[in-house]
C-alpha positions in Angstrom: 130.8 42.6 53.7 127.8 44.0 51.9 124.3 43.6 53.1 122.7 40.4 52.0 119.5 40.7 50.0 117.3 37.7 49.6 115.7 37.3 46.2 112.1 36.2 46.5 110.9 34.1 43.6 107.3 34.3 42.7 106.9 30.7 41.4 105.2 31.5 38.1 108.1 30.3 36.0 106.7 28.1 33.3 107.6 24.5 33.3 108.4 24.4 29.6 109.9 21.5 27.7 113.4 23.1 28.1 113.3 24.2 31.7 116.6 23.7 33.4 115.5 22.0 36.6 113.8 18.6 36.8 114.6 16.6 39.8 112.9 13.2 39.4 109.5 14.7 38.6 106.5 12.5 38.2 105.9 11.5 34.6 103.0 13.5 33.1 99.5 11.8 32.9 99.5 11.8 29.1 102.6 9.6 29.1 101.7 7.1 31.8 101.2 3.6 30.4 102.6 4.5 27.0 105.4 2.5 25.4 107.6 5.5 25.6 107.0 6.2 29.3 110.4 4.9 30.4 112.2 7.1 27.8 110.3 10.2 29.0 110.9 9.4 32.7 114.6 8.8 32.1 115.1 12.1 30.4 113.0 13.9 33.0 115.2 12.4 35.7 118.4 13.9 34.2 116.7 17.2 33.5 116.8 17.0 29.7 113.0 17.5 29.4 110.1 18.5 31.6 106.4 18.7 31.3 104.5 21.7 29.7 102.9 24.5 31.6 99.6 22.6 32.0 101.5 19.6 33.6 101.1 17.5 30.5 103.8 16.4 28.0 101.8 16.6 24.7 103.9 13.8 23.3 102.6 14.2 19.7 103.6 17.9 19.4 106.5 18.7 17.2 109.8 20.1 18.4 111.9 23.1 17.2 115.5 22.8 16.4 116.4 24.8 19.5 114.4 22.4 21.7 115.9 19.3 20.0 119.4 20.7 20.4 118.8 21.4 24.1 117.5 17.8 24.8 120.6 16.3 23.2 123.1 18.6 25.0 121.4 18.2 28.4 121.7 14.4 27.9 125.4 14.8 27.4 125.4 16.9 30.6 128.7 18.8 29.9 130.2 20.8 32.8 128.4 24.2 33.2 131.8 25.9 32.4 131.5 24.6 28.8 128.0 26.0 28.5 128.3 29.3 30.3 132.0 29.9 30.8 133.9 30.9 33.9 136.7 33.2 34.9 139.2 30.7 33.6 137.3 29.5 30.6 135.6 31.4 27.8 132.8 29.8 25.7 133.3 30.3 22.0 130.1 31.7 20.4 128.6 30.0 17.4 128.2 33.2 15.4 124.6 32.4 14.4 122.8 35.7 13.9 119.2 34.5 14.4 119.3 33.5 18.1 117.5 36.6 19.3 114.7 35.6 21.7 116.4 32.2 22.2 118.7 33.1 25.1 117.6 30.0 27.0 118.8 27.8 24.1 121.9 29.7 23.0 124.4 27.9 25.4 123.2 24.5 24.1 123.3 25.6 20.5 126.8 27.1 21.0 128.0 23.8 22.5 126.4 21.8 19.7 128.0 24.0 17.1 131.4 24.0 18.8 131.4 20.2 19.0 130.0 19.5 15.5 126.8 18.0 16.9 124.5 20.5 15.1 125.2 22.8 12.1 123.5 25.9 10.8 121.4 26.2 7.7 123.7 28.6 5.9 124.2 32.4 5.9 125.1 32.3 9.7 121.6 31.1 10.6 120.6 28.2 12.8 116.8 28.5 12.4 116.1 27.8 16.1 112.3 28.1 15.7 112.0 25.8 12.7 110.6 22.3 13.3 113.3 19.7 13.6 113.0 16.9 11.1 113.3 13.3 12.2 116.5 12.9 10.2 118.0 16.0 11.9 117.1 14.6 15.3 118.7 11.3 14.5 121.8 13.2 13.3 122.1 15.3 16.4 121.8 12.1 18.6 124.4 10.2 16.6 126.9 13.1 16.5 126.4 13.4 20.3 127.4 9.7 20.4 130.7 10.5 18.6 129.8 9.7 15.0 130.9 12.1 12.3 130.1 12.8 8.7 133.7 11.7 7.7 133.5 8.5 9.7 130.2 7.4 8.3 130.9 8.4 4.7 128.1 8.3 2.1 125.4 10.9 1.7 123.2 12.5 4.3 120.7 11.5 5.7 121.0 7.9 4.4 124.3 7.4 6.2 123.0 8.5 9.5 119.7 6.6 9.1 121.7 3.4 8.3 123.9 3.8 11.3 120.9 4.5 13.6 119.2 1.3 12.3 122.4 -0.7 12.9 122.7 0.6 16.5 119.0 0.0 17.3 118.1 3.7 17.8 114.7 3.1 16.0 113.6 0.7 18.7 110.1 1.6 19.9 109.5 4.0 17.0 106.9 3.3 14.2 108.1 1.8 10.9 107.0 4.8 9.0 108.4 8.0 10.6 106.9 11.5 10.1 109.0 14.1 8.4 109.1 16.2 11.6 110.1 14.7 14.9 107.4 14.5 17.7 108.3 15.0 21.3 107.8 11.4 22.3 109.9 10.2 19.3 112.7 12.6 20.1 112.7 11.3 23.7 112.7 7.7 22.6 115.6 7.9 20.2 117.6 10.0 22.7 116.8 7.4 25.4 117.9 4.6 23.0 121.3 6.3 22.6 121.9 7.3 26.2 124.6 4.6 26.8 126.4 5.5 23.5 126.3 9.2 24.4 127.6 8.5 27.9 130.5 6.4 26.5 131.4 9.0 24.0 131.7 11.6 26.7 133.3 9.5 29.5 136.2 11.1 31.3 139.5 10.2 29.7 141.9 8.1 31.7 144.6 10.2 33.5 147.7 10.2 31.3 150.8 8.4 32.4 154.3 9.8 32.5 155.4 12.5 30.1 156.6 11.3 26.7 159.8 13.1 25.7 160.1 11.7 22.2 159.1 13.8 19.1 158.6 17.1 20.8 158.5 20.4 19.0 159.4 23.8 20.5 157.1 26.8 20.0 155.9 30.0 21.4 152.2 31.0 21.3 149.0 31.8 23.1 146.1 29.8 24.4 142.8 31.2 23.1 139.9 32.2 25.3 138.1 28.9 25.0 141.4 26.9 25.6 140.9 25.0 22.4 144.0 26.1 20.6 147.6 26.9 21.3 149.5 29.1 18.8 146.5 28.5 16.5 146.9 24.7 16.6 143.9 22.7 17.9 144.2 21.0 21.3 143.1 17.4 21.7 140.2 17.0 24.1 142.3 14.5 26.2 145.5 16.6 26.0 148.1 15.9 28.7 149.7 19.1 30.1 152.9 19.0 32.2 154.9 21.7 33.9 158.6 21.8 34.0 161.2 24.6 34.6 160.9 28.3 34.5 159.7 30.5 31.6 163.1 32.3 31.4 164.9 29.0 30.6 162.6 28.1 27.7 164.2 28.2 24.2 164.7 25.9 21.3 168.1 24.7 22.6 167.1 24.1 26.2 167.8 20.7 27.7 164.8 18.9 29.0 165.3 16.6 32.0 165.2 12.9 31.1 163.9 12.1 34.6 160.1 12.0 34.1 159.6 12.5 37.8 160.6 16.1 37.3 157.4 16.8 35.3 154.2 17.6 37.1 150.8 16.8 35.6 148.8 20.0 35.2 145.5 21.0 33.6 144.9 22.9 30.4 142.2 24.9 32.2 144.9 27.0 34.0 145.9 28.7 30.7 143.1 30.8 29.3 144.6 33.7 27.2 148.1 32.8 28.5 151.1 33.4 26.2 154.0 31.0 26.8 156.8 29.0 25.2 156.1 25.3 25.2 157.2 21.9 24.0 154.4 20.0 22.4 153.6 16.7 20.6 151.3 16.4 17.7 149.0 13.6 16.5 146.3 13.7 13.9 146.7 17.5 13.4 146.2 18.2 17.1 148.4 18.8 20.1 148.1 15.8 22.4 150.8 16.7 24.9 152.2 20.0 26.2 155.1 20.9 28.5 154.9 24.4 29.8 156.9 26.4 32.5 155.6 26.1 36.0 155.5 29.9 36.4 152.9 30.7 33.7 149.1 30.4 34.0 145.9 32.0 35.2 146.1 35.2 37.2 143.0 36.2 39.2 140.6 34.8 41.7 139.7 31.1 41.6 137.2 29.4 43.9 136.9 25.7 44.6 137.1 22.7 46.9 140.4 21.1 47.9 140.7 17.3 47.7 144.2 17.1 49.1 147.4 19.0 49.8 150.9 17.7 49.3 154.5 18.9 49.6 156.6 19.1 46.4 159.4 21.1 44.9 159.0 24.0 42.5 161.3 24.6 39.6 163.7 26.5 41.9 164.0 23.3 44.1 162.1 25.1 46.9 159.8 23.1 49.1 156.2 24.3 48.5 152.6 23.2 49.1 150.5 21.8 46.2 146.8 21.7 46.1 144.6 19.1 44.3 141.4 21.1 43.6 138.2 21.2 41.7 137.9 24.7 40.3 135.0 25.6 38.1 134.2 21.9 38.2 137.6 21.1 36.7 140.4 19.1 38.3 143.3 21.6 38.6 146.6 21.2 40.5 148.0 24.4 41.8 151.4 25.1 43.4 151.5 27.7 46.2 154.1 30.4 46.6 157.0 29.4 48.9 156.1 29.9 52.5 152.4 30.4 51.9 150.3 29.3 54.9 147.5 27.0 53.8 144.4 26.6 56.0 143.8 23.2 57.5 141.7 21.2 55.0 139.0 19.0 56.5 138.0 16.2 54.2 134.4 16.5 53.0 133.6 19.6 55.0 132.1 21.4 52.0 134.5 24.3 52.5 135.1 26.5 49.4 138.4 28.3 49.2 139.3 31.6 47.5 142.7 31.4 45.8 144.4 34.5 44.4 146.7 33.3 41.7 149.5 35.0 39.7 150.9 33.3 36.7 149.3 30.0 37.8 150.8 30.2 41.3 148.6 30.6 44.5 149.7 33.7 46.3 146.9 33.9 48.9 144.3 31.4 50.1 141.4 31.8 52.5 137.8 30.6 53.2 134.5 32.3 53.5 134.0 34.2 56.7 137.7 34.9 57.2 139.0 38.4 57.8 141.5 38.2 54.9 139.2 37.7 51.9 140.7 39.6 49.0 138.1 39.2 46.2 135.2 41.6 45.8 132.6 39.1 46.9 132.8 35.8 48.7 129.8 34.8 50.9 128.6 31.5 52.2 124.8 31.6 52.1 124.5 28.7 54.5 125.4 31.0 57.3 126.1 28.3 59.9 129.1 27.3 57.8 127.9 23.7 57.9 125.8 21.5 55.7 122.1 22.4 55.8 119.1 20.4 54.6 117.2 21.6 51.5 113.6 22.2 52.5 112.4 22.9 48.9 114.0 22.9 45.4 111.8 24.1 42.6 112.4 25.8 39.3 116.1 26.1 40.0 115.7 27.8 43.4 116.6 26.4 46.9 115.0 27.0 50.2 116.9 25.8 53.2 115.5 24.3 56.4 115.2 27.1 58.9 114.7 29.8 56.3 112.0 28.3 54.1 110.6 31.7 53.1 113.9 32.7 51.4 114.7 31.2 48.1 118.2 31.3 46.5 118.4 30.9 42.7 121.0 28.5 41.5 122.7 30.1 38.5 122.9 28.2 35.2 126.7 28.2 35.3 126.9 27.2 39.0 129.6 24.7 39.9 128.2 21.7 41.7 130.4 19.4 43.9 129.4 16.2 45.5 131.1 14.7 48.6 131.4 10.9 48.4 131.6 8.4 51.2 135.4 8.8 51.4 135.1 12.5 52.0 136.4 13.3 48.5 134.8 15.8 46.1 133.6 15.0 42.5 132.0 17.3 40.0 128.3 17.0 39.9 125.4 18.8 38.1 122.2 20.6 39.0 120.3 17.3 38.7 122.1 16.2 41.9 120.3 19.0 43.8 117.3 17.5 45.5 114.9 18.2 48.4 116.2 16.6 51.6 119.9 16.6 50.7 122.3 18.6 52.7 124.3 21.4 51.0 126.6 24.4 51.5 125.8 27.3 49.2 128.2 30.0 48.1 127.9 33.3 46.2 131.1 34.6 44.6 129.5 37.1 42.2 129.2 40.8 43.0 125.6 41.3 42.1 122.4 42.5 43.9 121.3 39.1 45.2 122.6 36.0 47.0 122.4 33.9 43.8 124.1 30.6 44.1 127.4 30.2 42.2 128.7 27.1 44.0 126.7 24.2 45.5 128.5 21.5 47.6 126.3 18.4 48.3 126.8 15.9 51.1 125.5 12.9 49.3 126.2 10.4 52.1 
């Protein structure tokens, strides 16, 4: 194991409007007592906005398009994997050519572009430094809440303004709005839409049993961002099942009518994977896929295990299955026949390294073991137990007992929260707070012990 190097952070990082860490900070003095105090406080609590470098908010200042975009996307709070990518998921780039100097905003602009929340101004430009108009801000917010140009009809911006009025998004704003949005107005309209945004991005219900009617056979490849198969768009709530072996797949194969023979899988196992499949279409998208059990991601995956179970693989061999959160995604893996799986202790905060080949786990171990196979897998909380956070500021954690050493939490860090039943759920950086107990892991081969995975004991 390589020598550990602590990265000392000189806390001179500016608390700009778009800083990524804000853990229930006090509302700035120039907002206290104002009608929009609740809106600003709510958005600060979820990390969508912070104060300025002087500790004030400057509510009447204008916003740029980059800042407005960041506020809206941080309010959505998508998984870090959708903003920054992981080994198993690539983030499609927007293609805007004018994002130089806006590296902090690029992940949010990419997400907004990929999800039709914000559009460019033409000629592959986004104009990130231009002031955002009030109409654009309203449009960003409504699109984040699931409304589309096609669904609203009419002409922009009147169609979005009418919908905003209907939904009460102008509550707390003056009757006559300025051309360009101010910071407090942007906060207020986003706050007014928070419930709508949350509902639009709620986790879809787990699909039921596989539907064997109306299936089409095809052969193709999943793209890097896992948004298409064979060039066909994948529905966001797509149901993926595994059945049979790849060698048996052809247009004349017989699919089992026993739905118990199909195991629910996760689309996030198939980045860049080429495979035959049976699929079902609806609305121009693939809504259900049946793929062979022996295809999938090959490489190293790191995550928590919620449960293990015994099942049969496609060759009717008894194997162990793992219900995991990997890169903050729920993924079920099947292990190679005969693989010895470490004893899993519920809620322990243990991260496991899984070496996979074609979606099958061939080796599994935990930090500190002698059989680690990846280049780098270190638990920063060296006691291998939950340790209390002494300080958390500007995205860096100091642990009780080593308060002079700070560990920077990466933007794409996976965060897991242990609930009262000892089960893990995906969290976000806003769940990291002083006084909470955590286990921290570094799985990147770089020069510092930067934090790639945070497990929080919330109870």
